C-alpha positions as CSV (number, residue, x, y, z in Angstrom):
1,F,-9.0,-10.3,-45.8
2,D,-9.7,-11.5,-49.4
3,A,-6.0,-11.6,-50.1
4,L,-5.3,-13.7,-47.1
5,G,-8.0,-16.1,-48.1
6,Y,-6.7,-16.4,-51.6
7,R,-3.1,-16.9,-50.5
8,F,-3.7,-19.5,-47.8
9,S,-6.7,-21.4,-49.1
10,G,-8.1,-22.9,-52.3
11,E,-5.8,-23.4,-55.2
12,Q,-2.8,-21.6,-53.7
13,L,-2.8,-23.9,-50.7
14,E,-3.0,-27.0,-52.8
15,A,-0.1,-25.8,-55.0
16,R,2.1,-25.1,-52.0
17,R,1.2,-28.5,-50.5
18,K,2.3,-30.4,-53.6
19,K,5.5,-28.4,-53.8
20,G,6.4,-29.1,-50.2
21,G,5.8,-32.8,-50.5
22,K,4.6,-35.2,-47.8
23,G,8.1,-35.4,-46.1
24,K,8.2,-31.6,-45.6
25,K,8.4,-30.7,-41.8
26,N,6.1,-28.2,-40.1
27,Q,3.3,-28.4,-42.7
28,V,0.0,-26.6,-42.0
29,D,-3.0,-28.2,-43.7
30,K,-5.7,-25.8,-42.7
31,Y,-6.1,-22.1,-42.1
32,M,-9.1,-20.3,-40.7
33,F,-9.6,-16.5,-40.9
34,L,-12.3,-14.7,-38.9
35,Q,-13.3,-11.2,-40.1
36,H,-14.2,-8.5,-37.6
37,I,-16.6,-6.0,-39.0
38,I,-16.0,-2.5,-37.7
39,E,-19.0,-0.3,-37.0
40,A,-20.2,2.0,-39.7
41,D,-18.4,5.1,-38.3
42,G,-15.1,3.2,-38.3
43,E,-14.3,4.1,-34.7
44,I,-13.3,1.7,-32.0
45,R,-15.5,2.5,-29.0
46,R,-13.6,3.2,-25.8
47,P,-15.1,4.0,-22.4
48,E,-15.0,7.6,-21.3
49,E,-12.4,8.1,-18.6
50,T,-11.0,11.2,-16.9
51,F,-7.8,11.4,-14.9
52,T,-6.2,14.0,-12.7
53,S,-3.6,15.9,-14.7
54,L,0.0,14.9,-14.1
55,E,1.7,18.0,-12.7
56,N,4.6,19.5,-14.8
57,I,4.5,16.7,-17.3
58,S,5.7,18.9,-20.1
59,S,8.8,19.8,-18.1
60,C,9.8,16.2,-17.3
61,Y,11.8,13.8,-19.5
62,Q,12.2,10.7,-17.4
63,F,9.4,8.7,-15.7
64,S,9.1,5.6,-13.5
65,V,5.6,4.1,-12.9
66,S,5.2,2.6,-9.5
67,N,1.5,1.7,-9.6
68,E,-1.7,2.6,-11.4
69,G,-2.0,6.4,-11.2
70,L,1.4,6.8,-9.5
71,V,4.6,8.0,-11.2
72,H,8.0,9.4,-10.3
73,S,9.4,11.9,-12.8
74,R,12.4,14.2,-13.1
75,E,13.2,17.2,-15.4
76,R,16.3,15.6,-16.9
77,S,17.0,12.0,-18.0
78,C,20.1,10.0,-17.1
79,W,21.0,6.5,-18.2
80,C,24.2,6.0,-16.3
81,I,24.8,2.5,-14.9
82,H,23.4,3.5,-11.5
83,C,20.3,5.1,-12.9
84,T,19.6,2.2,-15.2
85,A,19.9,-0.3,-12.2
86,A,17.5,1.9,-10.2
87,M,15.0,2.0,-13.0
88,I,15.2,-1.8,-13.4
89,N,14.6,-2.3,-9.7
90,G,11.6,-0.1,-9.8
91,S,10.4,2.9,-7.7
92,V,8.0,1.2,-5.3
93,E,10.2,2.1,-2.3
94,W,11.0,5.6,-3.4
95,N,9.7,8.5,-1.2
96,L,8.1,11.7,-2.3
97,S,11.5,12.9,-3.4
98,H,14.2,10.5,-4.6
99,N,17.8,10.9,-5.7
100,V,19.5,7.9,-7.4
101,R,22.6,7.1,-5.4
102,R,25.9,7.8,-7.3
103,C,24.0,9.2,-10.4
104,T,26.8,10.7,-12.5
105,S,24.6,13.5,-13.9
106,R,23.3,14.4,-10.5
107,S,26.7,15.2,-9.2
108,V,27.2,17.6,-12.1
109,G,23.8,19.2,-11.6
110,E,24.3,19.8,-7.9
111,S,27.7,21.5,-8.6
112,R,25.7,23.9,-10.7
113,G,23.0,24.4,-8.1
114,S,20.3,22.3,-10.0
115,N,18.1,19.5,-8.7
116,A,16.9,18.6,-12.2
117,Y,18.0,15.0,-11.6
118,E,15.8,14.5,-8.5
119,F,12.7,12.3,-8.9
120,T,9.4,13.6,-7.5
121,K,6.3,11.5,-6.9
122,R,3.2,12.6,-8.7
123,Q,-0.3,11.2,-9.0
124,C,-2.7,10.9,-12.0
125,A,-5.6,8.9,-10.5
126,K,-8.7,7.9,-12.4
127,V,-11.6,10.2,-11.5
128,T,-14.4,8.8,-13.7
129,G,-14.8,5.8,-15.8
130,P,-15.2,2.0,-15.4
131,S,-14.3,0.7,-12.0
132,A,-13.5,4.2,-10.6
133,T,-16.6,4.4,-8.2
134,K,-16.5,0.6,-7.6
135,T,-12.8,0.8,-6.6
136,L,-13.5,3.5,-4.0
137,A,-16.4,1.6,-2.5
138,A,-14.3,-1.6,-2.3
139,R,-11.5,0.2,-0.5
140,R,-13.9,1.7,2.0
141,Q,-15.4,-1.7,2.7
142,S,-12.0,-3.3,2.9
143,R,-10.9,-0.8,5.6
144,N,-14.0,-1.5,7.6
145,D,-13.5,-5.3,7.4
146,M,-9.9,-5.0,8.4
147,A,-10.7,-2.8,11.5
148,K,-13.6,-5.1,12.5
149,G,-11.4,-8.1,12.8
150,L,-8.7,-6.4,14.9
151,G,-7.7,-7.9,18.3
152,M,-5.6,-6.6,21.1
153,G,-1.9,-6.6,20.1
154,D,-2.5,-6.9,16.4
155,W,0.0,-5.1,14.2
156,L,-1.3,-2.7,11.6
157,V,-0.2,-0.1,9.0
158,F,-1.6,3.3,8.5
159,K,-0.9,5.9,5.8
160,S,1.2,8.7,7.3
161,T,0.2,12.4,7.2
162,D,2.7,14.7,5.4
163,D,5.7,12.6,6.6
164,P,8.1,12.2,3.7
165,K,10.5,10.1,5.7
166,Q,7.8,7.6,6.7
167,P,5.1,7.2,4.0
168,F,3.3,4.8,6.3
169,W,3.2,4.3,10.1
170,L,3.4,1.0,12.0
171,G,1.4,0.4,15.1
172,R,-0.4,-2.0,17.4
173,A,-4.1,-2.1,18.4
174,V,-4.3,-1.9,22.2
175,S,-7.1,-2.0,24.7
176,K,-9.0,1.1,25.9
177,S,-10.8,1.0,29.2
178,D,-13.5,3.5,28.1
179,W,-14.5,1.0,25.3
180,G,-15.0,-1.9,27.6
181,G,-11.5,-3.1,27.2
182,Q,-11.8,-3.3,23.4
183,C,-9.3,-1.8,20.9
184,I,-12.0,-0.6,18.4
185,K,-15.2,1.3,18.5
186,H,-17.8,1.2,15.7
187,N,-19.6,4.3,14.5
188,N,-23.2,3.0,14.0
189,S,-24.7,6.4,13.7
190,N,-26.4,7.8,10.5
191,G,-23.3,9.9,9.6
192,S,-19.8,10.8,10.4
193,K,-19.0,11.1,14.1
194,V,-16.1,12.3,16.2
195,I,-14.8,9.6,18.5
196,E,-12.1,10.5,21.0
197,G,-10.9,13.3,18.7
198,A,-10.9,11.2,15.5
199,M,-13.5,11.8,12.7
200,V,-15.0,8.4,11.9
201,S,-17.2,8.0,8.8
202,K,-20.5,6.2,8.9
203,N,-20.0,2.4,9.6
204,G,-16.3,3.1,10.1
205,Y,-14.2,2.3,13.2
206,A,-12.0,4.2,15.6
207,I,-8.9,2.3,16.6
208,N,-6.7,2.7,19.7
209,V,-3.2,2.5,18.4
210,Q,0.2,2.3,20.0
211,W,2.7,3.8,17.5
212,Y,6.1,2.5,16.6
213,T,8.8,4.5,14.7
214,V,11.5,3.3,12.3
215,K,15.0,3.5,13.8
216,E,16.7,4.6,10.6
217,D,15.2,6.2,7.5
218,G,14.4,3.5,4.9
219,G,15.1,0.7,7.4
220,L,13.0,-2.2,8.6
221,E,13.7,-2.0,12.4
222,Y,11.1,-0.3,14.6
223,V,10.9,0.8,18.2
224,I,8.1,2.2,20.3
225,E,7.3,5.9,19.8
226,G,8.4,8.3,22.5
227,G,7.6,11.9,23.3
228,D,4.1,13.1,22.5
229,N,3.2,9.8,20.8
230,A,4.3,7.6,23.7
231,Q,0.7,6.9,24.8
232,P,-1.9,5.2,22.6
233,F,-3.7,7.4,20.1
234,V,-7.2,7.0,18.8
235,C,-7.3,7.0,14.9
236,S,-10.0,6.6,12.3
237,N,-9.7,3.6,10.1
238,H,-9.9,5.8,7.0
239,S,-6.1,5.7,6.5
240,L,-5.8,2.0,7.5
241,L,-3.7,0.1,4.9
242,L,-2.8,-3.3,6.2
243,T,-3.7,-5.7,9.0
244,G,-3.1,-9.4,9.5
245,I,0.7,-9.0,9.5
246,N,1.5,-10.4,12.9
247,E,3.6,-13.1,11.4
248,S,5.6,-10.5,9.5
249,V,6.6,-8.4,12.5
250,N,9.2,-10.1,14.7
251,Q,11.1,-9.0,17.8
252,V,14.8,-9.1,17.4
253,T,16.0,-7.7,20.8
254,G,14.5,-7.1,24.2
255,S,12.1,-8.9,26.5
256,R,8.6,-10.2,25.7
257,V,5.9,-7.8,26.8
258,R,2.2,-8.4,26.4
259,V,0.1,-5.4,25.4
260,T,-2.4,-4.0,27.9
261,R,-5.8,-5.6,27.8
262,R,-8.7,-5.8,30.2
263,R,-10.4,-9.0,31.3
264,T,-13.4,-9.8,33.4
265,V,-12.4,-12.5,35.9
266,R,-12.9,-13.8,39.4
267,S,-9.8,-15.5,40.9
268,N,-10.1,-18.0,43.7
269,Q,-7.0,-16.5,45.2
270,L,-8.7,-13.1,45.6
271,E,-11.8,-14.4,47.5
272,G,-10.8,-13.0,50.9
273,F,-9.8,-9.6,49.6
274,D,-11.8,-6.5,48.7
275,Y,-11.5,-6.8,44.9
276,G,-14.4,-6.2,42.5
277,M,-15.6,-8.6,40.0
278,R,-13.8,-6.8,37.2
279,S,-10.0,-6.9,37.6
280,N,-7.3,-5.8,35.2
281,L,-4.6,-8.6,35.4
282,Q,-2.4,-6.9,32.8
283,T,0.1,-4.1,33.3
284,S,-1.1,-0.5,32.9
285,E,-0.3,1.5,29.8
286,E,2.6,3.3,31.7
287,D,4.1,-0.1,32.7
288,F,3.8,-1.5,29.2
289,F,5.6,1.5,27.7
290,S,8.5,1.3,30.2
291,R,9.0,-2.4,29.6
292,E,8.5,-2.2,25.8
293,Y,10.9,0.8,25.5
294,G,14.1,-0.3,23.9
295,N,12.7,-3.4,22.3
296,I,13.4,-3.7,18.6
297,W,11.0,-5.1,16.0
298,T,11.7,-5.9,12.4
299,L,9.1,-5.6,9.6
300,D,9.2,-8.0,6.7
301,K,10.4,-6.4,3.5
302,L,7.5,-7.8,1.4
303,V,5.0,-6.2,3.8
304,R,6.9,-2.9,3.6
305,D,6.8,-3.0,-0.3
306,R,3.1,-3.8,-0.2
307,A,2.4,-0.9,2.1
308,M,4.4,1.5,-0.1
309,V,2.1,0.5,-3.1
310,L,-1.0,1.0,-1.0
311,V,0.0,4.4,0.3
312,D,-1.1,6.3,-2.7
313,Q,-4.4,4.5,-3.1
314,V,-5.8,6.1,0.1
315,S,-7.0,9.7,-0.5
């Protein structure tokens, strides 16, 4: 500090000024130095933080960080043109296991029966330290706020369960007659509660969801689920990732079909008939499925990328 002060101030500064002359460009007339005094022990204090250990870190030699606490790694490194391009583009869209297409080293490794050039997704999340507890509480509140604002037919994204081909699931909130025609049910008890088979935490929500599935792995086109998932399914909002994406899901083929919903009406055209005050003017769940079957919806790529980032933030 003293050397800097001597060199750039006092007599040395005046001497350099005279030597440069008034016509010299880029002159600096004044310098100011601020001295930071380190504490007596000489250590820079850092907050105490702990993270989950990154599995097999000593056996891996190439890494790609996708998000805070999330990394893809592989046992051998390769910097061929295809691997370099993949690393530049980032690993946000990579699944649990990922092979770089046309990697030159991978072809050699597979011929020898080795998968050392396959990337594997691993986590090293922060467990304790600044913002760790706050972040968990904020995520919990965010999931409740998203569920609370859902309406019939709204599109939503959930984290999938042990499905490497689909890290997240796309669905729609649909009406449920047992809930008074609503698509959500609030758990206002003093603890966790099972609602229609779904474990819902305190102040959480159960959501009646109609699932859609991706047509091709890694694609953006979706169709309504069939088989065991053809009918709506009640889920907890614990794994809810995104809502408010209605403008980002667009129908590309098929006919327009409104999701089932229940309304309380009294139509003048029904006065002379034996109908109750409560009438369901929409199609039944079975009719909705038969009319929606075959329709194709496309998900915006930006929403897909955002969902991929959020997947590993839900524990």
